[in-house]
Backbone bond lengths (Angstrom), bond angles and torsions (degrees), N, CA, C in turn:
res aa  C-N    CA-C-N  psi(-1)  N-CA   C-N-CA  omega(-1)  CA-C   N-CA-C  phi
1 M - - - 1.454 - - 1.523 109.34 -
2 P 1.321 117.14 127.55 1.466 120.23 -179.76 1.527 112.17 -62.60
3 L 1.279 114.16 148.80 1.460 122.68 178.66 1.523 108.30 -83.65
4 S 1.334 117.61 136.36 1.466 119.26 178.46 1.530 108.85 -67.78
5 P 1.319 117.28 146.99 1.473 119.83 179.58 1.526 112.58 -58.51
6 Q 1.338 117.62 -35.40 1.458 120.57 179.99 1.524 110.90 -66.20
7 T 1.326 116.66 -44.05 1.468 120.34 179.65 1.524 110.26 -65.23
8 A 1.327 116.52 -43.49 1.467 120.79 178.61 1.528 110.33 -59.46
9 D 1.325 117.27 -44.70 1.470 121.30 179.59 1.526 111.50 -63.29
10 T 1.323 116.68 -41.48 1.464 120.75 179.75 1.522 110.71 -61.68
11 I 1.327 115.92 -48.80 1.468 120.56 -179.70 1.527 109.98 -63.25
12 F 1.328 116.62 -49.66 1.468 121.60 -177.59 1.529 110.90 -59.80
13 N 1.324 117.49 -46.38 1.468 120.84 -178.42 1.526 111.89 -64.32
14 T 1.328 117.28 -36.83 1.462 120.64 176.49 1.524 110.62 -63.05
15 L 1.335 116.60 -44.29 1.468 120.88 179.27 1.526 111.42 -65.30
16 V 1.326 116.56 -42.27 1.470 120.67 179.49 1.531 110.57 -63.59
17 E 1.329 117.72 -42.91 1.473 120.65 177.59 1.528 110.92 -59.56
18 A 1.324 116.01 -42.51 1.466 119.80 179.28 1.526 110.91 -64.31
19 M 1.331 116.94 -43.16 1.469 119.99 -179.16 1.521 111.89 -68.84
20 T 1.327 117.61 -40.89 1.469 118.86 -179.03 1.525 111.92 -68.50
21 S 1.330 117.97 -19.29 1.464 119.68 177.27 1.540 111.13 -66.08
22 L 1.327 117.20 -14.95 1.471 121.74 178.86 1.533 112.86 -101.52
23 C 1.328 116.57 8.21 1.464 121.24 -178.77 1.519 109.62 -111.15
24 P 1.302 121.03 121.86 1.454 126.69 -16.20 1.520 111.45 -69.25
25 P 1.294 119.85 165.77 1.455 129.41 16.56 1.534 114.53 -83.83
26 L 1.340 118.66 -19.07 1.462 118.70 179.26 1.521 110.00 -71.50
27 V 1.348 116.09 160.58 1.456 122.08 -173.84 1.533 109.26 -119.54
28 I 1.326 115.88 132.56 1.468 121.12 177.47 1.523 108.39 -79.77
29 T 1.344 116.71 126.35 1.468 120.66 178.88 1.522 112.52 -110.80
30 K 1.317 117.59 -26.19 1.466 121.68 177.18 1.513 108.22 -135.97
31 N 1.319 115.05 130.97 1.457 120.66 177.70 1.519 107.54 -151.03
32 K 1.323 115.01 83.25 1.458 119.97 177.84 1.520 108.18 -137.86
33 K 1.285 117.31 175.10 1.465 121.31 -175.90 1.525 111.27 -54.86
34 G 1.312 115.76 115.40 1.457 121.16 175.48 1.518 116.14 82.33
35 V 1.327 118.33 1.79 1.467 121.21 179.29 1.526 109.25 -141.92
36 F 1.330 116.00 128.34 1.463 121.59 178.09 1.519 107.42 -142.01
37 E 1.343 116.70 132.43 1.467 120.36 -177.10 1.525 110.61 -141.24
38 I 1.347 115.33 143.11 1.458 120.87 175.45 1.531 109.54 -131.21
39 I 1.350 114.29 151.59 1.463 121.10 -179.53 1.533 109.24 -133.21
40 G 1.326 115.22 170.83 1.455 120.81 174.62 1.521 110.76 -68.18
41 N 1.318 117.01 167.50 1.468 121.05 -176.11 1.525 113.60 -104.31
42 T 1.332 117.44 12.77 1.453 121.10 -176.99 1.522 110.59 -119.88
43 P 1.337 119.11 125.03 1.464 119.85 175.77 1.536 110.10 -60.38
44 V 1.328 115.84 136.24 1.463 120.79 -177.13 1.527 110.31 -138.95
45 P 1.343 116.92 151.60 1.468 119.45 173.64 1.521 109.37 -74.41
46 Y 1.337 116.57 140.69 1.460 120.17 -175.14 1.526 110.55 -141.14
47 G 1.308 115.50 143.88 1.458 121.19 175.53 1.512 113.37 79.97
48 S 1.323 115.49 -179.56 1.464 120.38 -177.21 1.524 112.50 -67.91
49 T 1.342 116.62 -26.08 1.465 119.87 179.60 1.525 112.14 -87.74
50 K 1.345 116.20 -7.28 1.476 122.30 -179.27 1.524 112.10 58.40
51 K 1.328 115.14 35.24 1.463 120.94 175.80 1.534 108.31 -63.62
52 I 1.316 116.92 138.04 1.465 121.68 179.92 1.532 108.44 -78.59
53 I 1.336 115.19 123.73 1.461 121.29 176.44 1.526 108.17 -110.55
54 P 1.345 118.34 158.29 1.473 120.07 -174.45 1.522 114.65 -66.14
55 G 1.311 117.76 -25.93 1.456 120.75 179.76 1.518 110.22 -175.72
56 M 1.318 116.63 149.61 1.463 121.39 -179.89 1.528 109.72 -75.33
57 Y 1.326 116.22 134.16 1.462 122.27 178.29 1.525 109.63 -52.99
58 F 1.329 116.67 136.46 1.463 121.49 -178.58 1.530 111.66 -116.40
59 A 1.330 117.45 -60.56 1.464 119.91 -176.78 1.524 110.61 -158.07
60 S 1.348 114.93 159.20 1.461 120.20 174.76 1.519 110.12 -156.24
61 A 1.326 114.85 161.12 1.461 122.48 174.31 1.516 107.22 -129.32
62 V 1.346 115.90 137.92 1.459 121.66 -178.03 1.524 108.80 -137.56
63 V 1.332 115.98 127.53 1.461 120.37 176.44 1.523 108.20 -82.82
64 R 1.325 115.94 127.35 1.458 122.80 177.47 1.532 108.81 -117.11
65 K 1.315 117.11 176.24 1.459 121.01 -176.34 1.529 112.66 -61.38
66 D 1.321 116.89 -42.55 1.460 120.02 -174.22 1.531 114.34 -117.89
67 M 1.335 117.71 9.09 1.464 120.94 179.83 1.523 110.08 -168.90
68 V 1.322 115.02 170.04 1.460 121.29 169.51 1.522 105.82 -113.60
69 S 1.321 115.88 120.18 1.462 120.92 179.74 1.519 109.38 -91.98
70 F 1.311 114.90 138.35 1.461 122.44 -178.45 1.521 107.42 -129.93
71 Y 1.324 116.46 115.44 1.455 122.23 -176.94 1.524 109.55 -105.65
72 V 1.319 116.62 129.99 1.470 121.85 177.38 1.525 106.30 -129.59
73 F 1.323 116.10 99.64 1.455 120.37 -171.07 1.525 115.44 -66.20
74 P 1.336 121.49 -34.06 1.469 119.74 -179.98 1.534 113.80 -59.88
75 I 1.325 117.68 -19.04 1.467 120.61 177.96 1.525 110.98 -65.92
76 Y 1.321 117.47 -27.59 1.464 122.23 -173.20 1.521 113.34 -49.32
77 G 1.292 117.95 -48.22 1.460 120.44 -176.91 1.513 115.00 -92.56
78 H 1.337 116.73 -9.52 1.462 119.89 -172.75 1.532 113.12 -141.63
79 P 1.328 120.31 52.91 1.473 119.83 -176.29 1.527 113.47 -61.91
80 E 1.315 116.78 -29.10 1.469 120.26 -178.29 1.527 112.56 -64.95
81 L 1.326 118.26 -23.29 1.464 121.75 -179.33 1.527 112.69 -72.67
82 F 1.331 116.94 -17.49 1.457 120.40 -169.71 1.525 114.54 -108.03
83 I 1.327 118.19 -10.29 1.467 121.18 -175.72 1.523 111.30 -60.22
84 D 1.323 118.32 -46.58 1.462 121.56 -178.43 1.526 112.76 -75.09
85 V 1.324 117.19 -24.39 1.466 121.30 -177.02 1.530 111.43 -74.81
86 A 1.326 116.67 -39.69 1.469 120.71 -175.95 1.532 110.78 -138.94
87 P 1.333 117.84 69.28 1.462 119.84 -174.97 1.528 114.91 -61.70
88 S 1.336 118.22 -39.83 1.467 118.16 -179.44 1.526 111.39 -73.50
89 A 1.329 117.80 -35.78 1.466 120.48 176.90 1.527 110.92 -66.35
90 M 1.331 116.80 -37.29 1.468 120.46 -179.01 1.527 111.84 -62.66
91 K 1.328 117.97 -22.85 1.466 120.82 175.93 1.523 111.46 -67.44
92 C 1.332 116.65 -21.30 1.464 121.70 -179.78 1.521 112.29 -97.58
93 L 1.326 117.52 4.54 1.464 121.64 179.71 1.520 109.02 -73.27
94 K 1.313 115.67 120.30 1.458 122.40 177.86 1.523 106.92 -118.44
95 G 1.300 117.28 124.00 1.452 119.55 -174.78 1.514 109.83 79.69
96 K 1.314 116.92 -150.18 1.460 120.61 -174.16 1.521 114.29 -96.68
97 T 1.339 117.79 -31.19 1.465 119.26 -175.13 1.524 113.65 -133.90
98 C 1.312 119.59 1.96 1.461 122.41 -171.84 1.525 112.44 -110.42
99 F 1.323 114.67 124.82 1.451 121.67 172.46 1.527 106.78 -99.95
100 N 1.314 117.85 134.44 1.459 121.77 176.02 1.520 108.58 -114.97
101 F 1.330 115.55 112.08 1.462 121.39 -179.15 1.526 109.60 -103.77
102 K 1.340 115.90 127.14 1.460 121.18 179.98 1.526 112.40 -114.57
103 K 1.330 116.76 -13.96 1.463 122.22 179.98 1.525 108.81 -133.55
104 S 1.316 115.76 143.61 1.467 118.81 -178.63 1.531 111.60 -65.47
105 E 1.331 117.40 -24.76 1.462 120.62 178.37 1.536 112.20 -66.75
106 Q 1.315 117.19 -21.36 1.463 120.92 -179.52 1.521 112.16 -74.15
107 V 1.323 117.28 -17.20 1.462 121.73 -175.29 1.524 109.87 -102.90
108 N 1.318 115.11 106.58 1.455 121.87 177.22 1.532 106.02 -102.22
109 K 1.340 116.71 109.55 1.471 120.30 -174.33 1.525 112.28 -57.85
110 T 1.327 117.82 -38.07 1.460 121.05 179.62 1.523 110.50 -61.47
111 E 1.345 116.69 -43.50 1.466 120.92 178.35 1.525 111.36 -66.17
112 I 1.325 116.50 -41.95 1.474 120.48 -178.61 1.529 110.05 -63.61
113 V 1.327 117.25 -43.48 1.474 120.77 178.30 1.528 109.91 -62.77
114 A 1.320 117.32 -43.78 1.473 120.72 178.87 1.528 110.73 -62.87
115 L 1.322 116.54 -41.40 1.468 121.14 178.19 1.530 110.60 -62.01
116 L 1.330 116.68 -45.35 1.465 120.70 -179.84 1.531 111.70 -66.66
117 K 1.319 118.10 -36.96 1.469 120.32 177.76 1.526 110.49 -65.77
118 K 1.322 117.01 -39.78 1.468 121.08 177.09 1.531 109.31 -64.91
119 A 1.337 116.31 -42.04 1.464 120.94 178.24 1.530 110.95 -63.75
120 L 1.330 116.83 -38.01 1.467 120.82 177.39 1.526 110.64 -62.85
121 A 1.317 116.66 -39.75 1.468 120.02 177.62 1.529 110.71 -62.25
122 V 1.327 117.00 -38.62 1.474 121.58 177.13 1.529 109.58 -63.63
123 W 1.339 116.58 -43.57 1.471 120.65 -178.83 1.527 111.26 -68.47
124 K 1.323 118.25 -36.26 1.474 121.13 176.65 1.527 109.99 -64.43
125 K 1.331 116.33 -43.86 1.463 120.24 179.85 1.520 111.40 -62.97
126 A 1.345 116.82 -34.43 1.461 121.60 179.15 1.532 112.20 -76.95
127 G 1.347 117.22 -12.46 1.457 121.03 179.09 1.516 114.48 89.59
128 Y 1.333 117.25 13.35 1.473 120.84 -179.83 1.519 112.71 -87.37
129 V 1.336 116.50 -12.16 1.459 121.35 180.00 1.520 108.85 -136.77
130 K 1.310 115.23 128.99 1.464 121.64 172.64 1.508 107.50 -106.46
131 A 1.313 116.82 135.71 1.485 121.17 -176.62 1.501 111.76 -69.99
């Protein structure tokens, strides 16, 4: 069932507000209708060639036809760190780093902000973000 435009906007705007609360130190790389992305603020080597990129991918939100997808990359290696921080959001985790929200009730801004702050701490410890 397609997501209503109003519900999609509500979910997307809540996620964007939570992500922008961490900028700086994180850097916005995409900010257009239905797509928002942030990265770390430290150039890092990436891939097999160790090419230097401007910052390690951190999180993004994308409006889709039937849901709003929210990707938080620091969860990939440490999912156990986030279960207690955002229990209702973790119910929407599909795969390793993607949350799929279909109802505005599924998005608790307080939990999302706490999840992103915990993820930021993981990225700082890894050296992808300098304060």
